[in-house]
Each structure stands twice: as structure tokens, then as C-alpha cells.
C-alpha positions as CSV (number, residue, x, y, z in Angstrom):
1,M,-20.9,4.4,-4.6
2,K,-19.1,5.7,-7.6
3,I,-18.2,9.3,-8.1
4,E,-17.6,10.7,-11.5
5,T,-14.3,12.7,-11.8
6,T,-12.1,14.0,-14.5
7,V,-8.5,12.9,-14.9
8,A,-5.9,14.2,-17.3
9,L,-3.9,11.5,-19.1
10,S,-1.2,11.7,-21.7
11,E,-2.3,10.9,-25.3
12,E,-0.1,7.8,-25.1
13,I,-1.7,6.4,-22.0
14,L,-5.2,7.2,-23.2
15,A,-4.6,5.5,-26.6
16,A,-3.2,2.4,-24.8
17,L,-6.2,2.3,-22.5
18,S,-8.7,2.8,-25.3
19,R,-7.1,-0.2,-27.2
20,R,-7.8,-2.4,-24.2
21,A,-11.2,-1.1,-23.1
22,L,-14.4,-2.3,-24.7
23,D,-16.2,0.9,-23.9
24,A,-16.1,3.9,-21.5
25,Q,-17.4,1.8,-18.6
26,H,-14.7,-0.8,-19.1
27,R,-12.1,2.0,-19.4
28,S,-13.2,3.3,-15.9
29,E,-13.0,-0.3,-14.5
30,I,-9.4,-0.6,-15.9
31,V,-8.3,2.7,-14.4
32,E,-9.9,1.8,-11.0
33,A,-8.3,-1.6,-10.9
34,A,-4.9,-0.1,-11.8
35,L,-5.2,2.5,-9.0
36,R,-6.3,-0.1,-6.5
37,A,-3.2,-2.2,-7.3
38,Y,-0.9,0.8,-7.1
39,L,-2.3,2.0,-3.8
40,L,-2.1,-1.5,-2.4
41,R,1.6,-1.7,-3.4
42,L,2.3,1.6,-1.7
43,R,0.5,0.4,1.5
44,K,2.7,-2.7,1.5
45,R,5.8,-0.7,0.9
46,D,5.0,1.6,3.8
47,A,4.3,-1.4,6.1
48,S,7.7,-2.9,5.2
49,G,9.3,0.4,6.0
50,D,7.9,0.1,9.6
51,L,9.3,-3.4,9.8
52,E,12.8,-2.1,8.8
53,I,12.6,0.4,11.6
54,I,11.6,-2.3,14.1
55,N,14.4,-4.6,12.9
56,A,17.0,-1.8,13.1
57,N,16.0,-1.3,16.8
58,A,15.4,-4.9,17.7
59,A,18.3,-5.4,20.0
60,E,17.4,-2.4,22.1
61,L,13.7,-3.3,22.1
62,N,14.4,-6.9,23.2
63,A,16.7,-5.7,26.0
64,E,14.0,-3.4,27.2
65,A,11.5,-6.2,27.1
66,E,13.8,-8.6,29.0
67,D,14.3,-5.9,31.7
68,V,10.6,-5.4,32.2
69,L,10.0,-9.2,32.4
70,S,12.7,-9.5,35.0
71,Y,10.5,-7.6,37.5
72,Q,7.7,-10.2,37.2
73,V,7.3,-12.7,40.1
74,A,6.1,-16.2,39.8
75,L,2.6,-16.8,41.1
């Protein structure tokens, strides 16, 4: 479902967009595609931030896991 909204753009951006777009519908598709790409890039960046935190604490986390595993008995 599409929801119509209003977005304020600089004259420079609007002119560049208008040169690329065939019509108003195509202009909306270009803006939507650009926002999807930008939001995906942010999501990937945020996920890599989590990986950095895990890697920074890997030694401690691995030691904790080894300690827990040492309590297991063979069946």
C-alpha cells in the first residue's frame, strides 16, 4: 500500500531528480528506491556495530562458554 506524503527537497536535488524522472510516478519510484538503499545501508552498518562489540569481548565470552561446557558430563 502506498501512502502519499510531502517531502521538502532542495532546488538542486529536485532539479536533478526531475532530469532523471520520466514523470511524477517515476520520480516517486526513484525517491523510494533511494530511501530503501539508504535504510538498508544503515541496517547493515548497525549490524556490523554489533559484531564489533562481540569481537571486542570475544575472549571473555569464549572463556565463559568454556567454563560452562566444563560442567557437562559425558553420557
